[in-house]
C-alpha atoms as a printed R data frame, in Angstrom:
    type eleno elety resid chain resno      x       y       z
1   ATOM     1    CA   MET     A     1 40.337 -15.272 127.061
2   ATOM     2    CA   LYS     A     2 41.122 -12.926 129.402
3   ATOM     3    CA   SER     A     3 37.877 -10.777 130.944
4   ATOM     4    CA   VAL     A     4 38.187  -7.131 132.445
5   ATOM     5    CA   ALA     A     5 35.474  -6.036 135.054
6   ATOM     6    CA   ILE     A     6 35.204  -2.016 135.067
7   ATOM     7    CA   ILE     A     7 33.246  -1.001 138.204
8   ATOM     8    CA   GLY     A     8 31.831   2.062 137.035
9   ATOM     9    CA   GLY     A     9 30.664   3.809 133.908
10  ATOM    10    CA   GLY     A    10 31.701   7.079 134.375
11  ATOM    11    CA   ALA     A    11 34.313   8.960 131.764
12  ATOM    12    CA   ALA     A    12 37.151   7.076 133.991
13  ATOM    13    CA   GLY     A    13 35.460   3.767 133.272
14  ATOM    14    CA   CYS     A    14 34.302   3.744 129.805
15  ATOM    15    CA   PHE     A    15 37.236   5.653 128.241
16  ATOM    16    CA   CYS     A    16 39.507   2.750 130.306
17  ATOM    17    CA   ALA     A    17 37.337   0.081 128.238
18  ATOM    18    CA   VAL     A    18 37.157   1.738 124.667
19  ATOM    19    CA   ASN     A    19 41.083   2.399 125.020
20  ATOM    20    CA   LEU     A    20 41.671  -1.381 126.541
21  ATOM    21    CA   LYS     A    21 39.589  -3.336 123.678
22  ATOM    22    CA   ARG     A    22 41.007  -1.163 121.089
23  ATOM    23    CA   MET     A    23 44.790  -2.260 122.661
24  ATOM    24    CA   ALA     A    24 43.540  -5.914 122.898
25  ATOM    25    CA   PRO     A    25 40.752  -6.395 120.897
26  ATOM    26    CA   GLN     A    26 41.076 -10.342 121.871
27  ATOM    27    CA   MET     A    27 40.067  -9.506 126.073
28  ATOM    28    CA   GLU     A    28 35.888  -9.531 127.001
29  ATOM    29    CA   ILE     A    29 35.226  -6.564 128.897
30  ATOM    30    CA   THR     A    30 32.242  -5.802 130.408
31  ATOM    31    CA   ILE     A    31 31.405  -2.334 132.835
32  ATOM    32    CA   TYR     A    32 29.369  -2.423 135.307
33  ATOM    33    CA   GLU     A    33 27.143   0.456 136.327
34  ATOM    34    CA   ALA     A    34 24.616   1.474 139.119
35  ATOM    35    CA   GLN     A    35 23.014   3.781 137.189
36  ATOM    36    CA   SER     A    36 20.417   3.225 134.379
37  ATOM    37    CA   LYS     A    37 22.914   5.209 131.904
38  ATOM    38    CA   LEU     A    38 26.693   5.222 131.380
39  ATOM    39    CA   LEU     A    39 28.470   8.840 132.015
40  ATOM    40    CA   ALA     A    40 25.457  10.963 133.653
41  ATOM    41    CA   LYS     A    41 27.757  12.705 135.793
42  ATOM    42    CA   VAL     A    42 29.562  13.814 131.953
43  ATOM    43    CA   ALA     A    43 26.511  14.801 130.139
44  ATOM    44    CA   ILE     A    44 25.799  17.405 133.083
45  ATOM    45    CA   THR     A    45 28.919  18.842 133.832
46  ATOM    46    CA   GLY     A    46 30.308  22.375 132.548
47  ATOM    47    CA   GLY     A    47 26.550  23.330 132.380
48  ATOM    48    CA   GLY     A    48 25.391  20.328 129.836
49  ATOM    49    CA   ARG     A    49 28.420  22.016 127.890
50  ATOM    50    CA   CYS     A    50 31.413  19.512 128.495
51  ATOM    51    CA   ASN     A    51 34.754  21.208 130.019
52  ATOM    52    CA   ILE     A    52 36.543  18.286 128.250
53  ATOM    53    CA   THR     A    53 39.827  19.336 129.948
54  ATOM    54    CA   ASN     A    54 41.867  22.267 129.965
55  ATOM    55    CA   THR     A    55 45.454  23.836 127.807
56  ATOM    56    CA   PHE     A    56 46.974  24.203 130.977
57  ATOM    57    CA   ASN     A    57 48.756  26.773 129.143
58  ATOM    58    CA   ASN     A    58 48.788  28.844 132.698
59  ATOM    59    CA   TYR     A    59 50.561  25.873 134.044
60  ATOM    60    CA   LYS     A    60 53.443  25.565 131.871
61  ATOM    61    CA   ASP     A    61 57.109  26.714 132.112
62  ATOM    62    CA   ALA     A    62 59.002  28.384 129.186
63  ATOM    63    CA   GLY     A    63 59.855  25.388 127.284
64  ATOM    64    CA   GLY     A    64 55.957  24.149 127.212
65  ATOM    65    CA   LYS     A    65 55.951  21.879 129.804
66  ATOM    66    CA   ILE     A    66 53.430  21.073 132.299
67  ATOM    67    CA   THR     A    67 54.317  21.863 135.438
68  ATOM    68    CA   ARG     A    68 53.208  23.620 138.982
69  ATOM    69    CA   LEU     A    69 50.461  20.871 138.884
70  ATOM    70    CA   GLU     A    70 50.340  21.639 142.825
71  ATOM    71    CA   GLU     A    71 48.231  24.995 142.069
72  ATOM    72    CA   VAL     A    72 45.730  22.390 139.786
73  ATOM    73    CA   TYR     A    73 45.467  19.352 141.946
74  ATOM    74    CA   PRO     A    74 45.430  19.792 145.766
75  ATOM    75    CA   ARG     A    75 45.608  15.988 146.130
76  ATOM    76    CA   GLY     A    76 47.366  13.935 143.264
77  ATOM    77    CA   ASN     A    77 49.851  16.514 141.283
78  ATOM    78    CA   ASN     A    78 52.695  14.418 141.712
79  ATOM    79    CA   LEU     A    79 51.247  11.326 140.557
80  ATOM    80    CA   MET     A    80 49.354  13.407 138.114
81  ATOM    81    CA   LYS     A    81 52.698  15.137 136.985
82  ATOM    82    CA   ARG     A    82 53.580  11.921 135.669
83  ATOM    83    CA   LEU     A    83 50.776  10.247 134.303
84  ATOM    84    CA   LEU     A    84 50.399  13.538 132.371
85  ATOM    85    CA   MET     A    85 53.312  12.945 130.112
86  ATOM    86    CA   SER     A    86 52.422   9.471 129.077
87  ATOM    87    CA   PHE     A    87 48.511  10.872 128.083
88  ATOM    88    CA   SER     A    88 48.070  14.598 128.206
89  ATOM    89    CA   ASN     A    89 45.285  17.090 127.845
90  ATOM    90    CA   GLU     A    90 47.253  17.359 124.346
91  ATOM    91    CA   ASP     A    91 46.586  13.319 123.758
92  ATOM    92    CA   THR     A    92 43.068  13.487 125.157
93  ATOM    93    CA   LEU     A    93 41.706  16.346 122.034
94  ATOM    94    CA   ARG     A    94 43.404  14.475 119.079
95  ATOM    95    CA   TRP     A    95 41.611  11.121 120.792
96  ATOM    96    CA   PHE     A    96 38.227  12.560 120.502
97  ATOM    97    CA   GLU     A    97 38.660  14.263 117.503
98  ATOM    98    CA   GLU     A    98 39.771  11.372 115.851
99  ATOM    99    CA   LEU     A    99 35.955  10.377 116.310
100 ATOM   100    CA   GLY     A   100 35.193  14.048 114.310
101 ATOM   101    CA   VAL     A   101 34.263  15.964 117.898
102 ATOM   102    CA   ARG     A   102 35.664  19.497 116.790
103 ATOM   103    CA   PHE     A   103 36.744  21.762 120.401
104 ATOM   104    CA   THR     A   104 37.074  25.779 121.029
105 ATOM   105    CA   ALA     A   105 39.568  26.920 123.839
106 ATOM   106    CA   GLN     A   106 38.078  29.795 126.136
107 ATOM   107    CA   GLU     A   107 40.539  32.935 127.445
108 ATOM   108    CA   ASP     A   108 40.553  31.385 130.741
109 ATOM   109    CA   GLU     A   109 41.871  28.017 128.997
110 ATOM   110    CA   CYS     A   110 38.976  25.962 129.420
111 ATOM   111    CA   ILE     A   111 38.545  23.449 126.618
112 ATOM   112    CA   PHE     A   112 34.720  22.407 125.272
113 ATOM   113    CA   PRO     A   113 33.038  21.303 122.008
114 ATOM   114    CA   LYS     A   114 32.559  23.658 119.415
115 ATOM   115    CA   SER     A   115 29.041  22.605 119.848
116 ATOM   116    CA   GLN     A   116 29.012  23.662 123.693
117 ATOM   117    CA   ASP     A   117 26.772  19.962 124.075
118 ATOM   118    CA   ALA     A   118 28.199  17.695 126.016
119 ATOM   119    CA   MET     A   119 26.090  14.869 125.048
120 ATOM   120    CA   GLU     A   120 28.846  15.017 122.093
121 ATOM   121    CA   ILE     A   121 31.437  13.658 124.008
122 ATOM   122    CA   VAL     A   122 28.679  11.005 125.243
123 ATOM   123    CA   GLY     A   123 27.582   9.933 121.934
124 ATOM   124    CA   ALA     A   124 31.040   9.733 120.862
125 ATOM   125    CA   LEU     A   125 31.764   7.456 123.771
126 ATOM   126    CA   GLN     A   126 28.838   5.180 123.978
127 ATOM   127    CA   ARG     A   127 29.111   4.526 119.953
128 ATOM   128    CA   GLU     A   128 32.640   3.494 120.204
129 ATOM   129    CA   ILE     A   129 31.731   1.390 123.134
130 ATOM   130    CA   LYS     A   130 29.108  -0.590 120.599
131 ATOM   131    CA   ARG     A   131 30.689  -0.556 118.155
132 ATOM   132    CA   LEU     A   132 34.062  -2.486 119.701
133 ATOM   133    CA   GLY     A   133 31.496  -4.994 121.106
134 ATOM   134    CA   ILE     A   134 31.673  -4.215 125.291
135 ATOM   135    CA   GLU     A   135 29.491  -5.334 127.133
136 ATOM   136    CA   VAL     A   136 27.590  -3.194 129.682
137 ATOM   137    CA   VAL     A   137 25.356  -4.008 132.512
138 ATOM   138    CA   THR     A   138 23.452  -1.144 134.088
139 ATOM   139    CA   GLY     A   139 21.475  -1.080 137.380
140 ATOM   140    CA   SER     A   140 24.173  -3.123 138.921
141 ATOM   141    CA   LYS     A   141 25.829  -2.310 141.761
142 ATOM   142    CA   ILE     A   142 28.937  -3.984 142.716
143 ATOM   143    CA   THR     A   143 29.548  -4.146 146.386
144 ATOM   144    CA   ASP     A   144 32.564  -6.650 146.506
145 ATOM   145    CA   ILE     A   145 34.450  -8.064 143.403
146 ATOM   146    CA   ASP     A   146 34.090 -11.337 144.869
147 ATOM   147    CA   GLU     A   147 30.661 -11.237 143.091
148 ATOM   148    CA   LEU     A   148 32.602 -11.380 140.220
149 ATOM   149    CA   LYS     A   149 33.794 -14.229 138.221
150 ATOM   150    CA   GLU     A   150 37.412 -15.644 139.413
151 ATOM   151    CA   ASP     A   151 40.464 -15.470 137.173
152 ATOM   152    CA   ILE     A   152 38.966 -11.914 136.491
153 ATOM   153    CA   LYS     A   153 40.864  -7.971 135.953
154 ATOM   154    CA   VAL     A   154 38.956  -5.637 138.155
155 ATOM   155    CA   VAL     A   155 39.434  -1.877 137.183
156 ATOM   156    CA   THR     A   156 37.355   0.069 140.046
157 ATOM   157    CA   ALA     A   157 36.422   3.514 138.882
158 ATOM   158    CA   GLY     A   158 33.249   4.339 141.015
159 ATOM   159    CA   GLY     A   159 32.698   8.059 141.729
160 ATOM   160    CA   GLY     A   160 34.607   8.485 145.018
161 ATOM   161    CA   LYS     A   161 31.279  10.205 147.348
162 ATOM   162    CA   SER     A   162 30.244   6.032 147.182
163 ATOM   163    CA   LEU     A   163 30.983   5.239 151.192
164 ATOM   164    CA   ASN     A   164 28.874   1.808 149.787
165 ATOM   165    CA   PHE     A   165 31.436   1.054 146.357
166 ATOM   166    CA   LEU     A   166 34.714   1.721 149.022
167 ATOM   167    CA   SER     A   167 33.708  -0.469 151.600
168 ATOM   168    CA   PHE     A   168 34.955  -3.739 150.175
169 ATOM   169    CA   LEU     A   169 38.521  -2.388 149.824
170 ATOM   170    CA   ASN     A   170 38.333  -1.148 153.481
171 ATOM   171    CA   ASN     A   171 37.595  -4.964 153.694
172 ATOM   172    CA   ARG     A   172 40.631  -5.755 152.037
173 ATOM   173    CA   GLU     A   173 42.669  -3.470 153.906
174 ATOM   174    CA   ILE     A   174 43.377  -1.262 151.406
175 ATOM   175    CA   GLU     A   175 43.730   2.209 152.941
176 ATOM   176    CA   ILE     A   176 41.191   4.788 152.089
177 ATOM   177    CA   GLU     A   177 41.821   8.614 152.286
178 ATOM   178    CA   PRO     A   178 38.670  10.025 153.859
179 ATOM   179    CA   LEU     A   179 35.879  11.223 151.744
180 ATOM   180    CA   HIS     A   180 34.903  14.959 151.885
181 ATOM   181    CA   PRO     A   181 33.239  17.687 149.379
182 ATOM   182    CA   SER     A   182 35.173  19.589 146.706
183 ATOM   183    CA   LEU     A   183 34.195  22.900 144.893
184 ATOM   184    CA   PHE     A   184 31.421  23.955 147.202
185 ATOM   185    CA   THR     A   185 30.351  27.658 148.095
186 ATOM   186    CA   PHE     A   186 31.214  29.114 151.268
187 ATOM   187    CA   GLU     A   187 28.016  30.018 153.459
188 ATOM   188    CA   ILE     A   188 28.477  33.547 154.962
189 ATOM   189    CA   LYS     A   189 25.925  34.843 157.407
190 ATOM   190    CA   GLU     A   190 26.573  38.720 156.787
191 ATOM   191    CA   LYS     A   191 23.002  40.181 155.807
192 ATOM   192    CA   GLU     A   192 23.643  43.397 153.961
193 ATOM   193    CA   LEU     A   193 26.581  41.378 151.912
194 ATOM   194    CA   THR     A   194 24.113  38.553 151.031
195 ATOM   195    CA   GLN     A   195 21.307  41.366 150.075
196 ATOM   196    CA   MET     A   196 23.956  42.375 147.051
197 ATOM   197    CA   SER     A   197 23.178  38.955 145.381
198 ATOM   198    CA   GLY     A   198 24.641  38.633 141.711
199 ATOM   199    CA   THR     A   199 27.390  40.905 142.596
200 ATOM   200    CA   VAL     A   200 30.315  39.763 140.709
201 ATOM   201    CA   VAL     A   201 33.724  41.035 141.534
202 ATOM   202    CA   GLU     A   202 36.594  39.884 138.517
203 ATOM   203    CA   ASN     A   203 39.533  39.506 139.793
204 ATOM   204    CA   VAL     A   204 39.944  38.786 144.214
205 ATOM   205    CA   ARG     A   205 42.354  37.433 146.774
206 ATOM   206    CA   CYS     A   206 40.467  34.885 149.028
207 ATOM   207    CA   SER     A   207 42.769  33.257 152.220
208 ATOM   208    CA   ILE     A   208 42.000  31.237 155.047
209 ATOM   209    CA   PRO     A   209 44.093  32.942 157.741
210 ATOM   210    CA   THR     A   210 46.578  30.710 159.994
211 ATOM   211    CA   THR     A   211 46.671  28.247 156.657
212 ATOM   212    CA   ARG     A   212 48.452  28.145 153.550
213 ATOM   213    CA   PHE     A   213 45.054  28.099 151.305
214 ATOM   214    CA   LYS     A   214 44.933  31.378 149.349
215 ATOM   215    CA   SER     A   215 43.019  31.823 145.465
216 ATOM   216    CA   PHE     A   216 42.771  34.623 143.382
217 ATOM   217    CA   GLY     A   217 40.464  34.655 140.530
218 ATOM   218    CA   PRO     A   218 35.847  35.877 139.834
219 ATOM   219    CA   LEU     A   219 33.967  36.423 142.987
220 ATOM   220    CA   LEU     A   220 30.411  36.520 143.452
221 ATOM   221    CA   VAL     A   221 28.130  37.214 145.804
222 ATOM   222    CA   THR     A   222 24.791  35.082 146.453
223 ATOM   223    CA   ASP     A   223 21.920  35.186 148.747
224 ATOM   224    CA   TRP     A   224 23.569  32.493 150.907
225 ATOM   225    CA   GLY     A   225 26.980  33.785 151.010
226 ATOM   226    CA   LEU     A   226 29.926  33.973 148.363
227 ATOM   227    CA   SER     A   227 30.853  31.757 145.223
228 ATOM   228    CA   GLY     A   228 32.425  32.030 142.080
229 ATOM   229    CA   PRO     A   229 36.244  30.344 140.684
230 ATOM   230    CA   ALA     A   230 37.919  32.597 143.540
231 ATOM   231    CA   ILE     A   231 35.840  30.238 146.175
232 ATOM   232    CA   LEU     A   232 35.810  27.074 144.497
233 ATOM   233    CA   LYS     A   233 39.047  27.299 144.435
234 ATOM   234    CA   LEU     A   234 39.708  28.205 147.676
235 ATOM   235    CA   SER     A   235 37.088  25.300 148.995
236 ATOM   236    CA   SER     A   236 39.340  22.524 146.377
237 ATOM   237    CA   TYR     A   237 42.482  23.907 148.020
238 ATOM   238    CA   GLY     A   238 40.980  23.440 152.000
239 ATOM   239    CA   ALA     A   239 38.514  20.520 151.532
240 ATOM   240    CA   VAL     A   240 40.364  18.504 154.359
241 ATOM   241    CA   TYR     A   241 41.026  21.194 156.636
242 ATOM   242    CA   LEU     A   242 36.948  22.881 156.451
243 ATOM   243    CA   ALA     A   243 35.550  19.125 156.744
244 ATOM   244    CA   GLU     A   244 37.934  18.880 159.884
245 ATOM   245    CA   ASN     A   245 36.246  22.241 161.293
246 ATOM   246    CA   ASN     A   246 32.765  21.460 160.370
247 ATOM   247    CA   TYR     A   247 32.774  24.074 157.501
248 ATOM   248    CA   SER     A   248 33.637  26.782 160.209
249 ATOM   249    CA   ALA     A   249 36.667  29.208 159.566
250 ATOM   250    CA   PRO     A   250 37.420  32.433 159.418
251 ATOM   251    CA   LEU     A   251 37.678  33.735 155.483
252 ATOM   252    CA   SER     A   252 39.547  36.846 154.514
253 ATOM   253    CA   VAL     A   253 39.178  39.081 151.051
254 ATOM   254    CA   ASN     A   254 41.179  40.983 149.271
255 ATOM   255    CA   TRP     A   255 38.607  42.907 147.359
256 ATOM   256    CA   LEU     A   256 40.524  44.288 143.995
257 ATOM   257    CA   GLY     A   257 43.589  42.071 144.280
258 ATOM   258    CA   HIS     A   258 46.166  44.040 144.515
259 ATOM   259    CA   ASP     A   259 48.711  44.538 147.834
260 ATOM   260    CA   MET     A   260 49.169  47.355 150.092
261 ATOM   261    CA   ASP     A   261 50.784  49.743 148.505
262 ATOM   262    CA   SER     A   262 48.701  49.574 145.437
263 ATOM   263    CA   VAL     A   263 45.026  49.981 147.360
264 ATOM   264    CA   ILE     A   264 46.249  53.065 148.916
265 ATOM   265    CA   LYS     A   265 47.688  54.396 145.737
266 ATOM   266    CA   GLU     A   266 44.362  53.505 144.203
267 ATOM   267    CA   ILE     A   267 42.416  55.300 147.120
268 ATOM   268    CA   LYS     A   268 44.775  58.541 147.045
269 ATOM   269    CA   SER     A   269 44.008  58.593 143.033
270 ATOM   270    CA   ILE     A   270 40.232  58.427 144.198
271 ATOM   271    CA   THR     A   271 40.389  61.155 146.470
272 ATOM   272    CA   GLU     A   272 42.509  63.230 144.968
273 ATOM   273    CA   GLN     A   273 40.572  63.326 141.778
274 ATOM   274    CA   ASN     A   274 37.540  64.220 143.437
275 ATOM   275    CA   PRO     A   275 38.181  65.992 146.295
276 ATOM   276    CA   HIS     A   276 34.456  67.837 146.914
277 ATOM   277    CA   LYS     A   277 32.229  64.839 145.982
278 ATOM   278    CA   LYS     A   278 30.906  62.477 148.220
279 ATOM   279    CA   LEU     A   279 33.676  58.960 148.625
280 ATOM   280    CA   SER     A   280 30.804  56.448 148.086
281 ATOM   281    CA   SER     A   281 29.934  58.410 145.189
282 ATOM   282    CA   VAL     A   282 33.250  57.381 143.616
283 ATOM   283    CA   ALA     A   283 34.021  53.545 143.754
284 ATOM   284    CA   PRO     A   284 36.988  52.082 142.227
285 ATOM   285    CA   LYS     A   285 36.714  50.288 138.531
286 ATOM   286    CA   GLU     A   286 36.983  47.037 140.157
287 ATOM   287    CA   LEU     A   287 33.528  47.423 142.404
288 ATOM   288    CA   THR     A   288 29.873  48.582 142.087
289 ATOM   289    CA   LEU     A   289 28.665  51.517 143.652
290 ATOM   290    CA   ARG     A   290 26.754  49.340 145.768
291 ATOM   291    CA   LEU     A   291 29.593  47.272 146.909
292 ATOM   292    CA   TRP     A   292 31.796  50.092 147.492
293 ATOM   293    CA   SER     A   293 29.444  52.064 149.746
294 ATOM   294    CA   TYR     A   294 29.182  48.739 152.525
295 ATOM   295    CA   ILE     A   295 33.064  48.464 152.334
296 ATOM   296    CA   ILE     A   296 33.481  51.980 153.656
297 ATOM   297    CA   LYS     A   297 30.507  51.296 156.154
298 ATOM   298    CA   ARG     A   298 32.854  47.802 157.400
299 ATOM   299    CA   ALA     A   299 35.549  50.146 157.267
300 ATOM   300    CA   GLY     A   300 33.775  52.434 160.132
301 ATOM   301    CA   ILE     A   301 33.842  55.118 158.149
302 ATOM   302    CA   ARG     A   302 30.473  57.607 157.905
303 ATOM   303    CA   GLU     A   303 28.361  57.310 154.815
304 ATOM   304    CA   ASP     A   304 28.379  60.636 153.978
305 ATOM   305    CA   ILE     A   305 32.400  61.920 153.703
306 ATOM   306    CA   ARG     A   306 33.578  63.671 151.389
307 ATOM   307    CA   CYS     A   307 37.191  62.697 149.442
308 ATOM   308    CA   ASN     A   308 39.040  65.491 151.169
309 ATOM   309    CA   GLU     A   309 37.931  64.831 154.279
310 ATOM   310    CA   LEU     A   310 39.106  60.778 155.119
311 ATOM   311    CA   GLY     A   311 42.217  62.187 156.443
312 ATOM   312    CA   SER     A   312 45.458  59.155 156.815
313 ATOM   313    CA   LYS     A   313 43.269  57.555 159.704
314 ATOM   314    CA   GLY     A   314 40.328  56.998 157.479
315 ATOM   315    CA   LEU     A   315 42.456  55.954 154.336
316 ATOM   316    CA   ASN     A   316 44.335  53.144 156.250
317 ATOM   317    CA   LYS     A   317 41.358  52.192 157.662
318 ATOM   318    CA   LEU     A   318 39.610  51.784 154.392
319 ATOM   319    CA   ALA     A   319 42.646  50.301 152.665
320 ATOM   320    CA   ASN     A   320 42.968  47.646 155.489
321 ATOM   321    CA   THR     A   321 39.865  46.823 154.935
322 ATOM   322    CA   LEU     A   322 39.755  46.471 150.871
323 ATOM   323    CA   PHE     A   323 42.703  44.216 151.614
324 ATOM   324    CA   ALA     A   324 42.237  41.628 154.178
325 ATOM   325    CA   ASP     A   325 38.402  42.221 154.565
326 ATOM   326    CA   SER     A   326 37.262  39.601 157.283
327 ATOM   327    CA   TYR     A   327 33.874  37.410 157.452
328 ATOM   328    CA   SER     A   328 33.330  34.096 158.878
329 ATOM   329    CA   ILE     A   329 32.260  30.733 156.909
330 ATOM   330    CA   THR     A   330 29.615  29.292 158.759
331 ATOM   331    CA   GLY     A   331 28.807  26.810 155.930
332 ATOM   332    CA   LYS     A   332 29.086  25.127 152.606
333 ATOM   333    CA   GLY     A   333 26.579  26.430 149.858
334 ATOM   334    CA   LYS     A   334 23.261  24.634 151.195
335 ATOM   335    CA   PHE     A   335 22.317  23.057 147.712
336 ATOM   336    CA   LYS     A   336 25.128  20.237 147.851
337 ATOM   337    CA   GLU     A   337 26.439  21.507 144.835
338 ATOM   338    CA   GLU     A   338 29.946  19.786 144.232
339 ATOM   339    CA   PHE     A   339 30.435  17.859 141.969
340 ATOM   340    CA   VAL     A   340 33.804  16.626 142.792
341 ATOM   341    CA   THR     A   341 35.340  14.248 146.220
342 ATOM   342    CA   ALA     A   342 38.309  14.722 147.956
343 ATOM   343    CA   GLY     A   343 39.738  11.387 149.277
344 ATOM   344    CA   GLY     A   344 39.320   7.674 147.874
345 ATOM   345    CA   VAL     A   345 42.024   5.378 147.385
346 ATOM   346    CA   SER     A   346 45.405   6.072 149.054
347 ATOM   347    CA   LEU     A   347 47.460   6.354 146.191
348 ATOM   348    CA   ASN     A   348 50.615   4.766 148.532
349 ATOM   349    CA   GLU     A   349 48.418   2.069 147.304
350 ATOM   350    CA   VAL     A   350 49.001   1.746 143.491
351 ATOM   351    CA   ASN     A   351 51.811   1.748 141.432
352 ATOM   352    CA   SER     A   352 52.550   5.233 139.996
353 ATOM   353    CA   ASN     A   353 53.405   3.747 136.331
354 ATOM   354    CA   THR     A   354 50.166   1.484 135.860
355 ATOM   355    CA   LEU     A   355 47.732   1.638 138.665
356 ATOM   356    CA   ARG     A   356 47.600  -1.477 139.871
357 ATOM   357    CA   SER     A   357 46.921  -2.044 143.039
358 ATOM   358    CA   LYS     A   358 50.193  -3.516 145.207
359 ATOM   359    CA   LYS     A   359 48.259  -5.462 147.445
360 ATOM   360    CA   TYR     A   360 46.163  -7.335 144.757
361 ATOM   361    CA   GLU     A   361 47.638  -8.236 141.233
362 ATOM   362    CA   ASP     A   362 44.330  -8.075 139.567
363 ATOM   363    CA   LEU     A   363 42.489  -4.561 140.886
364 ATOM   364    CA   TYR     A   364 43.737  -1.385 139.597
365 ATOM   365    CA   PHE     A   365 42.050   1.670 139.822
366 ATOM   366    CA   ALA     A   366 40.812   4.967 137.797
367 ATOM   367    CA   GLY     A   367 39.025   8.513 138.227
368 ATOM   368    CA   GLU     A   368 37.620   9.847 141.350
369 ATOM   369    CA   VAL     A   369 38.299   6.744 143.215
370 ATOM   370    CA   LEU     A   370 41.317   7.559 143.647
371 ATOM   371    CA   ASN     A   371 42.675  10.405 146.124
372 ATOM   372    CA   ILE     A   372 43.000  12.954 143.299
373 ATOM   373    CA   ASP     A   373 40.910  16.057 142.436
374 ATOM   374    CA   ALA     A   374 41.322  19.139 141.187
375 ATOM   375    CA   ILE     A   375 39.689  22.927 141.358
376 ATOM   376    CA   THR     A   376 37.585  23.780 138.292
377 ATOM   377    CA   GLY     A   377 38.226  24.158 134.351
378 ATOM   378    CA   GLY     A   378 38.429  20.688 133.115
379 ATOM   379    CA   PHE     A   379 41.390  19.590 135.211
380 ATOM   380    CA   ASN     A   380 38.945  16.748 137.084
381 ATOM   381    CA   LEU     A   381 38.006  15.137 133.701
382 ATOM   382    CA   GLN     A   382 41.581  15.594 132.274
383 ATOM   383    CA   ALA     A   383 42.558  13.421 135.227
384 ATOM   384    CA   ALA     A   384 39.522  10.838 134.241
385 ATOM   385    CA   TRP     A   385 41.102  10.391 130.579
386 ATOM   386    CA   THR     A   386 44.556   9.931 131.779
387 ATOM   387    CA   THR     A   387 44.121   7.552 134.610
388 ATOM   388    CA   GLY     A   388 41.234   5.729 132.759
389 ATOM   389    CA   TYR     A   389 44.024   5.982 129.178
390 ATOM   390    CA   THR     A   390 46.893   4.103 132.125
391 ATOM   391    CA   VAL     A   391 44.964   1.388 133.162
392 ATOM   392    CA   ALA     A   392 43.813   0.317 130.044
393 ATOM   393    CA   ARG     A   393 47.523   0.761 128.494
394 ATOM   394    CA   ALA     A   394 48.700  -1.572 131.771
395 ATOM   395    CA   ILE     A   395 46.261  -4.186 131.605
396 ATOM   396    CA   ALA     A   396 46.985  -4.320 127.477
397 ATOM   397    CA   SER     A   397 50.754  -4.934 127.831
398 ATOM   398    CA   LEU     A   398 49.715  -8.299 130.184
């Protein structure tokens, strides 16, 4: 009887185990998990609601084909484009629906269980593991596959943060891309800004000047800096760059998310419609009055100026600040909130159809241990489901 050891009882590991046992019932499968229980990270993802996947509607061409994955997966987009053709987001939903889970898609295209409870996903997987007779060994940290018996297929599906977990792969001359946090908030030491903690601006464009990294979406001011989807996306795109620069970099914020001509047009409209009012009292609809007053001050304009006193010079200064407000990133969020890790096993080390090691025929990789990571929105969990399924199918076909 063939034996398979799956190292890591997270989303990818458990999904791989269940699918492999379904495809090849004769196989003896054991999941080894270092923590005391399986799927601990899934249980708390999405604020405990489990953003299981995404519709990908924002990343489909006219024919409905998923494309532009470089906007979703900063690392691993070419591999994911290939693998999603075999096990897509729609396949994920059908798979869990067969177990009785029902889903709902939000306006932002994120998909959650209708119950809004991550434990429904955890429970569905755990019940299948039990029903299929898959052995589970918790509290077991495997640091070398030589600890396992011979003539066994090994699937490494541990979390990318675990340096100890990856050390034995280095010893086997498997290339590991350096590990760095992804999806984190920015520390900005600008007291007047952080005093507006809780302020949200819906459609902001952010970028790191002199790089290709840019993002768009809601921005949240916090008491330590900036957060929200726009910042989290940017941190994902620039994860390696920011780590290499010790989380110190310039940041440009386009507060209205418009091009310069539109920004100028909006300011002109405000001033022409309210000539005798104080400029600080007639903010663009996208901004709070407090944030608007702050931006006026940053533009070097008098706080008590009236709209008809702004003039072309003042208008240009204000437009430039709205369009490209400059800050300095001085660190990443102080709460270590990042859930995702950039880096891991180099994709050059695996067969792109099976995720089997090119050096060791009995070694496979799935989930975050691979150098695949994504922005927020359910894309990271989809990578876990897709890679876990891919490995299961590859081993079952042997």
